[in-house]
N, CA, C and O atoms as a GROMACS GRO file, in nm:
protein
  332
    1MET      N    1  25.051  11.123   9.642
    1MET     CA    2  25.002  11.260   9.659
    1MET      C    3  24.984  11.310   9.802
    1MET      O    4  24.925  11.236   9.881
    2THR      N    5  25.028  11.421   9.840
    2THR     CA    6  25.028  11.456   9.981
    2THR      C    7  24.880  11.536  10.005
    2THR      O    8  24.838  11.610   9.917
    3LYS      N    9  24.822  11.519  10.103
    3LYS     CA   10  24.687  11.592  10.117
    3LYS      C   11  24.693  11.692  10.218
    3LYS      O   12  24.747  11.670  10.326
    4THR      N   13  24.639  11.805  10.189
    4THR     CA   14  24.642  11.911  10.293
    4THR      C   15  24.495  11.961  10.311
    4THR      O   16  24.399  11.935  10.239
    5GLY      N   17  24.498  12.040  10.425
    5GLY     CA   18  24.374  12.110  10.440
    5GLY      C   19  24.275  12.017  10.561
    5GLY      O   20  24.321  11.938  10.644
    6LYS      N   21  24.151  12.051  10.544
    6LYS     CA   22  24.044  11.977  10.638
    6LYS      C   23  23.938  11.918  10.544
    6LYS      O   24  23.917  11.968  10.433
    7ARG      N   25  23.873  11.813  10.589
    7ARG     CA   26  23.772  11.750  10.530
    7ARG      C   27  23.658  11.734  10.648
    7ARG      O   28  23.686  11.682  10.756
    8LYS      N   29  23.535  11.780  10.618
    8LYS     CA   30  23.429  11.769  10.720
    8LYS      C   31  23.310  11.702  10.652
    8LYS      O   32  23.285  11.717  10.532
    9LEU      N   33  23.241  11.630  10.732
    9LEU     CA   34  23.118  11.553  10.693
    9LEU      C   35  23.022  11.540  10.791
    9LEU      O   36  23.048  11.481  10.896
   10GLU      N   37  22.897  11.594  10.765
   10GLU     CA   38  22.786  11.574  10.878
   10GLU      C   39  22.664  11.493  10.804
   10GLU      O   40  22.627  11.512  10.689
   11LEU      N   41  22.615  11.407  10.890
   11LEU     CA   42  22.518  11.325  10.833
   11LEU      C   43  22.410  11.314  10.928
   11LEU      O   44  22.448  11.315  11.045
   12PRO      N   45  22.281  11.304  10.907
   12PRO     CA   46  22.182  11.258  11.019
   12PRO      C   47  22.192  11.103  11.058
   12PRO      O   48  22.227  11.021  10.973
   13ILE      N   49  22.167  11.073  11.165
   13ILE     CA   50  22.171  10.940  11.215
   13ILE      C   51  22.080  10.918  11.326
   13ILE      O   52  22.058  11.005  11.410
   14THR      N   53  22.025  10.798  11.326
   14THR     CA   54  21.950  10.769  11.442
   14THR      C   55  22.040  10.698  11.555
   14THR      O   56  22.148  10.648  11.520
   15PRO      N   57  22.001  10.693  11.682
   15PRO     CA   58  22.074  10.639  11.789
   15PRO      C   59  22.101  10.492  11.765
   15PRO      O   60  22.209  10.442  11.794
   16GLU      N   61  21.985  10.411  11.703
   16GLU     CA   62  22.013  10.292  11.680
   16GLU      C   63  22.104  10.240  11.569
   16GLU      O   64  22.136  10.122  11.556
   17GLU      N   65  22.148  10.351  11.482
   17GLU     CA   66  22.236  10.320  11.376
   17GLU      C   67  22.385  10.327  11.415
   17GLU      O   68  22.470  10.278  11.341
   18VAL      N   69  22.421  10.394  11.546
   18VAL     CA   70  22.548  10.442  11.585
   18VAL      C   71  22.620  10.318  11.604
   18VAL      O   72  22.737  10.331  11.567
   19PRO      N   73  22.593  10.208  11.646
   19PRO     CA   74  22.682  10.094  11.664
   19PRO      C   75  22.743  10.039  11.505
   19PRO      O   76  22.859  10.006  11.482
   20ALA      N   77  22.639  10.040  11.415
   20ALA     CA   78  22.675   9.986  11.300
   20ALA      C   79  22.757  10.089  11.227
   20ALA      O   80  22.843  10.048  11.150
   21VAL      N   81  22.741  10.206  11.242
   21VAL     CA   82  22.836  10.318  11.183
   21VAL      C   83  22.956  10.310  11.244
   21VAL      O   84  23.053  10.329  11.171
   22LEU      N   85  22.976  10.288  11.356
   22LEU     CA   86  23.112  10.262  11.417
   22LEU      C   87  23.193  10.162  11.375
   22LEU      O   88  23.313  10.180  11.358
   23LYS      N   89  23.132  10.047  11.354
   23LYS     CA   90  23.193   9.923  11.286
   23LYS      C   91  23.221   9.954  11.142
   23LYS      O   92  23.327   9.919  11.090
   24GLN      N   93  23.128  10.019  11.075
   24GLN     CA   94  23.166  10.067  10.930
   24GLN      C   95  23.284  10.167  10.917
   24GLN      O   96  23.364  10.163  10.824
   25LEU      N   97  23.288  10.252  11.013
   25LEU     CA   98  23.405  10.362  11.019
   25LEU      C   99  23.534  10.290  11.031
   25LEU      O  100  23.629  10.310  10.955
   26GLY      N  101  23.533  10.193  11.146
   26GLY     CA  102  23.654  10.124  11.172
   26GLY      C  103  23.703  10.051  11.039
   26GLY      O  104  23.816  10.076  10.997
   27GLU      N  105  23.628   9.969  10.979
   27GLU     CA  106  23.664   9.876  10.857
   27GLU      C  107  23.714   9.966  10.753
   27GLU      O  108  23.815   9.933  10.690
   28GLN      N  109  23.650  10.082  10.726
   28GLN     CA  110  23.678  10.184  10.612
   28GLN      C  111  23.812  10.255  10.668
   28GLN      O  112  23.887  10.293  10.577
   29VAL      N  113  23.851  10.275  10.782
   29VAL     CA  114  23.980  10.361  10.821
   29VAL      C  115  24.088  10.246  10.795
   29VAL      O  116  24.201  10.282  10.762
   30GLU      N  117  24.063  10.123  10.807
   30GLU     CA  118  24.154  10.014  10.783
   30GLU      C  119  24.203  10.015  10.640
   30GLU      O  120  24.320   9.993  10.609
   31ALA      N  121  24.101  10.043  10.550
   31ALA     CA  122  24.129  10.047  10.405
   31ALA      C  123  24.168  10.187  10.352
   31ALA      O  124  24.187  10.210  10.232
   32GLY      N  125  24.179  10.276  10.448
   32GLY     CA  126  24.228  10.429  10.411
   32GLY      C  127  24.131  10.510  10.347
   32GLY      O  128  24.163  10.622  10.308
   33VAL      N  129  24.011  10.466  10.330
   33VAL     CA  130  23.922  10.562  10.267
   33VAL      C  131  23.772  10.546  10.340
   33VAL      O  132  23.721  10.436  10.356
   34LEU      N  133  23.714  10.662  10.378
   34LEU     CA  134  23.589  10.653  10.435
   34LEU      C  135  23.491  10.701  10.325
   34LEU      O  136  23.513  10.797  10.251
   35SER      N  137  23.380  10.624  10.322
   35SER     CA  138  23.269  10.636  10.230
   35SER      C  139  23.131  10.655  10.294
   35SER      O  140  23.061  10.556  10.316
   36LEU      N  141  23.095  10.765  10.322
   36LEU     CA  142  22.966  10.805  10.376
   36LEU      C  143  22.884  10.901  10.317
   36LEU      O  144  22.940  10.995  10.261
   37GLY      N  145  22.760  10.895  10.320
   37GLY     CA  146  22.679  10.989  10.264
   37GLY      C  147  22.714  11.019  10.106
   37GLY      O  148  22.696  11.134  10.067
   38GLY      N  149  22.759  10.932  10.026
   38GLY     CA  150  22.802  10.960   9.886
   38GLY      C  151  22.914  11.035   9.881
   38GLY      O  152  22.944  11.083   9.771
   39LYS      N  153  22.990  11.059   9.983
   39LYS     CA  154  23.113  11.122   9.978
   39LYS      C  155  23.242  11.038  10.004
   39LYS      O  156  23.222  10.944  10.082
   40GLU      N  157  23.344  11.049   9.966
   40GLU     CA  158  23.474  10.972  10.016
   40GLU      C  159  23.592  11.083  10.053
   40GLU      O  160  23.622  11.187   9.994
   41ILE      N  161  23.646  11.021  10.174
   41ILE     CA  162  23.741  11.109  10.235
   41ILE      C  163  23.876  11.019  10.261
   41ILE      O  164  23.860  10.934  10.349
   42ALA      N  165  23.985  11.023  10.212
   42ALA     CA  166  24.100  10.965  10.232
   42ALA      C  167  24.158  10.989  10.365
   42ALA      O  168  24.178  11.106  10.397
   43VAL      N  169  24.187  10.894  10.447
   43VAL     CA  170  24.221  10.902  10.567
   43VAL      C  171  24.350  10.820  10.586
   43VAL      O  172  24.374  10.770  10.696
   44ASP      N  173  24.436  10.806  10.481
   44ASP     CA  174  24.550  10.738  10.499
   44ASP      C  175  24.676  10.847  10.543
   44ASP      O  176  24.775  10.802  10.601
   45GLU      N  177  24.665  10.965  10.518
   45GLU     CA  178  24.786  11.054  10.564
   45GLU      C  179  24.723  11.173  10.657
   45GLU      O  180  24.760  11.290  10.644
   46TYR      N  181  24.638  11.139  10.740
   46TYR     CA  182  24.576  11.235  10.826
   46TYR      C  183  24.674  11.266  10.951
   46TYR      O  184  24.753  11.187  11.003
   47ASP      N  185  24.651  11.389  10.983
   47ASP     CA  186  24.707  11.439  11.121
   47ASP      C  187  24.608  11.442  11.235
   47ASP      O  188  24.656  11.400  11.341
   48THR      N  189  24.504  11.475  11.238
   48THR     CA  190  24.379  11.475  11.302
   48THR      C  191  24.267  11.408  11.261
   48THR      O  192  24.209  11.441  11.158
   49PHE      N  193  24.230  11.315  11.334
   49PHE     CA  194  24.079  11.240  11.273
   49PHE      C  195  23.988  11.238  11.395
   49PHE      O  196  24.026  11.203  11.507
   50SER      N  197  23.860  11.278  11.363
   50SER     CA  198  23.772  11.283  11.488
   50SER      C  199  23.633  11.256  11.435
   50SER      O  200  23.597  11.299  11.326
   51VAL      N  201  23.548  11.178  11.519
   51VAL     CA  202  23.400  11.126  11.496
   51VAL      C  203  23.333  11.191  11.630
   51VAL      O  204  23.392  11.202  11.738
   52SER      N  205  23.212  11.228  11.606
   52SER     CA  206  23.138  11.263  11.710
   52SER      C  207  22.992  11.240  11.676
   52SER      O  208  22.958  11.250  11.558
   53PHE      N  209  22.904  11.210  11.770
   53PHE     CA  210  22.785  11.198  11.748
   53PHE      C  211  22.709  11.291  11.844
   53PHE      O  212  22.736  11.289  11.964
   54ARG      N  213  22.614  11.374  11.794
   54ARG     CA  214  22.573  11.489  11.852
   54ARG      C  215  22.407  11.504  11.856
   54ARG      O  216  22.348  11.509  11.747
   55GLN      N  217  22.336  11.512  11.971
   55GLN     CA  218  22.203  11.511  11.969
   55GLN      C  219  22.180  11.673  11.963
   55GLN      O  220  22.257  11.753  12.016
   56SER      N  221  22.068  11.707  11.895
   56SER     CA  222  22.016  11.840  11.867
   56SER      C  223  21.865  11.822  11.874
   56SER      O  224  21.806  11.714  11.884
   57LYS      N  225  21.805  11.950  11.868
   57LYS     CA  226  21.663  11.962  11.854
   57LYS      C  227  21.604  11.880  11.736
   57LYS      O  228  21.499  11.820  11.755
   58SER      N  229  21.664  11.874  11.616
   58SER     CA  230  21.642  11.840  11.499
   58SER      C  231  21.671  11.669  11.483
   58SER      O  232  21.623  11.599  11.394
   59GLY      N  233  21.757  11.624  11.587
   59GLY     CA  234  21.771  11.480  11.592
   59GLY      C  235  21.920  11.451  11.616
   59GLY      O  236  21.982  11.544  11.668
   60MET      N  237  21.986  11.341  11.589
   60MET     CA  238  22.119  11.317  11.604
   60MET      C  239  22.199  11.318  11.477
   60MET      O  240  22.158  11.262  11.375
   61ARG      N  241  22.319  11.385  11.485
   61ARG     CA  242  22.404  11.388  11.370
   61ARG      C  243  22.545  11.329  11.386
   61ARG      O  244  22.602  11.340  11.495
   62LEU      N  245  22.598  11.272  11.292
   62LEU     CA  246  22.741  11.218  11.296
   62LEU      C  247  22.828  11.335  11.227
   62LEU      O  248  22.807  11.391  11.120
   63ARG      N  249  22.917  11.352  11.307
   63ARG     CA  250  23.006  11.475  11.244
   63ARG      C  251  23.157  11.412  11.243
   63ARG      O  252  23.210  11.373  11.347
   64LEU      N  253  23.216  11.407  11.124
   64LEU     CA  254  23.327  11.364  11.109
   64LEU      C  255  23.423  11.476  11.055
   64LEU      O  256  23.388  11.564  10.976
   65LYS      N  257  23.554  11.460  11.111
   65LYS     CA  258  23.666  11.583  11.060
   65LYS      C  259  23.786  11.503  11.044
   65LYS      O  260  23.820  11.415  11.122
   66VAL      N  261  23.859  11.544  10.923
   66VAL     CA  262  23.984  11.485  10.908
   66VAL      C  263  24.056  11.601  10.849
   66VAL      O  264  24.020  11.664  10.750
   67LYS      N  265  24.165  11.623  10.922
   67LYS     CA  266  24.280  11.723  10.906
   67LYS      C  267  24.410  11.664  10.870
   67LYS      O  268  24.460  11.566  10.927
   68TYR      N  269  24.470  11.737  10.757
   68TYR     CA  270  24.590  11.684  10.707
   68TYR      C  271  24.707  11.793  10.747
   68TYR      O  272  24.683  11.914  10.753
   69ALA      N  273  24.815  11.746  10.768
   69ALA     CA  274  24.939  11.852  10.803
   69ALA      C  275  24.962  11.919  10.675
   69ALA      O  276  24.952  11.872  10.562
   70LYS      N  277  24.997  12.042  10.714
   70LYS     CA  278  25.043  12.141  10.624
   70LYS      C  279  25.168  12.096  10.550
   70LYS      O  280  25.246  12.022  10.611
   71PRO      N  281  25.193  12.129  10.437
   71PRO     CA  282  25.317  12.091  10.339
   71PRO      C  283  25.438  12.134  10.442
   71PRO      O  284  25.434  12.244  10.497
   72GLY      N  285  25.528  12.056  10.463
   72GLY     CA  286  25.650  12.079  10.524
   72GLY      C  287  25.632  12.051  10.670
   72GLY      O  288  25.734  12.027  10.736
   73GLU      N  289  25.512  12.050  10.730
   73GLU     CA  290  25.501  12.003  10.872
   73GLU      C  291  25.499  11.856  10.906
   73GLU      O  292  25.464  11.769  10.826
   74GLU      N  293  25.537  11.834  11.023
   74GLU     CA  294  25.534  11.673  11.075
   74GLU      C  295  25.398  11.673  11.127
   74GLU      O  296  25.337  11.772  11.169
   75ALA      N  297  25.352  11.544  11.121
   75ALA     CA  298  25.234  11.523  11.192
   75ALA      C  299  25.241  11.560  11.363
   75ALA      O  300  25.337  11.527  11.434
   76ASP      N  301  25.147  11.618  11.402
   76ASP     CA  302  25.159  11.666  11.527
   76ASP      C  303  25.105  11.552  11.624
   76ASP      O  304  24.996  11.500  11.604
   77ASP      N  305  25.189  11.515  11.730
   77ASP     CA  306  25.176  11.400  11.828
   77ASP      C  307  25.082  11.460  11.934
   77ASP      O  308  25.019  11.385  12.009
   78GLN      N  309  25.072  11.605  11.942
   78GLN     CA  310  25.005  11.650  12.081
   78GLN      C  311  24.861  11.672  12.038
   78GLN      O  312  24.829  11.696  11.922
   79ASP      N  313  24.763  11.661  12.155
   79ASP     CA  314  24.621  11.677  12.151
   79ASP      C  315  24.588  11.832  12.125
   79ASP      O  316  24.628  11.919  12.202
   80ASP      N  317  24.521  11.858  12.023
   80ASP     CA  318  24.476  11.984  12.004
   80ASP      C  319  24.352  12.002  12.100
   80ASP      O  320  24.247  11.948  12.066
   81SER      N  321  24.356  12.080  12.224
   81SER     CA  322  24.263  12.114  12.302
   81SER      C  323  24.178  12.243  12.263
   81SER      O  324  24.084  12.284  12.331
   82ASP      N  325  24.218  12.294  12.159
   82ASP     CA  326  24.121  12.423  12.125
   82ASP      C  327  24.035  12.397  12.015
   82ASP      O  328  23.982  12.493  11.958
   83GLU      N  329  24.012  12.273  11.976
   83GLU     CA  330  23.908  12.234  11.877
   83GLU      C  331  23.778  12.191  11.948
   83GLU      O  332  23.681  12.155  11.882
   0.00000   0.00000   0.00000
């Protein structure tokens, strides 16, 4: 099944958890499915995949975005600098 659209996930995280979460993300990406915060996101057919950790007044947050190519489009090898 071809996936389309975008999947986003934001979770609260502490700075101490960052190394373990990065390791977990790496292992899960190899398996093709991310499982975080009770949600699953397939990453086996992604066009763009990004992970960021952001500090805010309310604490740190993990932000994960997976974008799939539109039907009929090839995966874009260029960096999207407008996101």
